[in-house]
N, C-alpha and C positions, 0 to 999 in steps of 0.2 A: 504493500500500500504506500509506503514511503517513496519507493522508486517511481510508482505510478504518479504520485503527487509531484515529484521532482521533474518528471518528464512534462507534466502539464504546466508547471511554473516556467520551465525553460522555454516552452512553446509560447506561453502567454506574454512573457516579458522579453522575448527575443534574445535570450542569453545564449552564449556558446559554452557548453560544458565540456571541459577537456579531461576531467578525471573526477571520480567520486569513490568514496569508501564509507560504508555504514559500519559502525562499531556497536558495542553493546549499549552504551549510554550517550553516544555522540556520533557525529558524522563529519566527514571532510568533503568539500566540493571545490574543485579548481575551475572557476568560471570567469568568463569575459563578459562584461556588460557594456555593449555598444551605447546604450542609453543610461542615463543617471536614474536607475530604478531599482537598485540593489535592495534598499530597505523595504520597498513595496513588495518586491518578489519574495523576500525572506518572510515577510508577514504572512503572505499567502501560503507559502510552503509550510512553515511551522504551525500556523493557525489551523489550516485544514487537517494536518496530521494530528495535532493535539486534540482536536474535536473528535476525530475518528478514534484515537487511542482511548480517550475518556469513555466514549460510547462502547467500544469493544470490551473494555475491561471493567466497565461500570465503576469508574472512578470520578472523583471531583477534585478540583484544585489544579495547581500548575503541573504541567508535564515537562516543560523545559525551564531551565533556570538561567536568568540573566539574558542580556543581549548577546546576539551572535558576535563572534570575533571575525573581523574582515581585514587581515593584513594585506596590503598592496604588494604585489610582486614587482619589485623595482629593477631587478637585474637578472641576468642569465644564471648566475650562481644560485640565487634564491630559488629560481624556477626549478633547476635540476635537483636541488635539495628537497623541494616539495614532491617531485616525482617519487623519490625514494621514501620519503616520510609517509606519504599517503598510502602507498601500496604495501609498505612493509609494516605498517601499524598493527594489522591483525597478527602477524608473525611475532613481532616483538612483545605483544601482549599475551602470547601463548594461545591464541584462538585458532591458529592454522599453522600447519607445518611449512607452507610456502605460499606465496601470494596467489598462485593460480588455484589453490585449494579453497580460497575464500570467495564464495559466490557473490558476496554483496559488495563487490568493487568492480571497477572498469578495467582492472589489470588484464584479465584474460581476453577481453575484447580488443584492447590496445595491442596485446601480444599476438593477436590473430588466432587465439585458441577457441574462440566462439564467435557467434554472430554479433556484430556491433549493433547496439540498440539505436533507434532512430534519433534519440535526443543527445547522443554522445558524438563529439567531434574528435576523432583520433588523429586526424591529419596534422593538427598543430603539434601535438606531442611527438609523433613519429618524425615530422619534418625537422625537429630539433636535432635528430640523430643522422638522418640521411635523406636524400631525394629519392633513393631507391627503396620501394616499400619493403621488400624482403630484407634488405640490409638494415633498414631502419628498425624493423621489429627485432632483428637479432641484436643490434646495438642497444636498443631499449631494454630488452630483457636482461642482457649482460650487465648493463649499468645498474638496474634495480637490484638484481641478485647479488652483485658485488657488495652492496650495502650490508647484506647478511654477514658476509665474511668480515667486513670491517667492524661491525657491531660485536661479533664473536671475538675478534682480536682485541678490541677495547676491554671486553669483560675479562679476558685472560690477563691483560696487562694490569688491570685493577687488582686482580687476585695476587699477582706477583708482587706488585708494589705494596699491597697490604702486608704481605709476608715479610718483605724486606724492611718495612718501616716498623714492624712489631718489635718492641724492645728498645728502640732508640730513645735515649734519655735526654738529649739536648739538641739544640738547633744545629750544632756542628755535625753531629752524627746523622741527623735528618738530611742535611745538605749533601753529605757524602753519598747517601743512598740515592738522592735525586740525581746527582751527577753520574753515578754509576748506571742508573736506569737509562738515562738519556745517551750517554757517551758509549757505554758498553753493550747495552741491550737494545738500543734503537727506539726507545720510547720517544714520543713527540713531546715538545714543550707544552703544546696546547692540551694534549691528553693528560699529562701529569697535573697541569694546573686545574683542569676540570675535575679530576678525581679528588684533588686536595681542596677544591673550593676556593682557590686563590687566583689572583690575576697573573697572567703569563709573565708580567714584569717581575713578579716575585721569584719565579722559577729562574728567570735570566739572572737575577742577582745571586741566587744560590749557585749558579754555574760559575760565576766570577769569583766567589769567595774562596 
């Protein structure tokens, strides 16, 4: 029912939908709005579904919480990060073993594994990878799936870093571990900073000490 409502909203407000993914308690849509009608369209999409949900489950009160988030895609780096984030969300949340196994997203349609729904525009996403359709699908799937390996690698690094830092009693010993992790084990400055919850500049200072 939600996908049916999404299709209707895209048609009514003349949006271009490049990607979508439904999760257990939220959803992601990557859309282009040729007209300044995002708020009106979201009101229709959420409103119609909330009324249906309340009727179906015999509930009263709010179904969605707060206003929708609508970050603007400002550059290519952000766009490519969204491709991975949207399609890998079910995998990272433990809801599917791989993106093609999650039926509630546009990954399979974009990858050419199933029929593309009428409301979805895959040409934009695929065009970011190649002008050749077959090559574009291959590059697209390779790029998205590579994100799984990167996430797994980051988890492994976090476990190793935790083990190395365990028992360090002062800042000097901690900085020795950080230097060894980056110089000898190939950890990234950004990765170590993110794991420790500090600014990358702090890690760079540790490397100089």
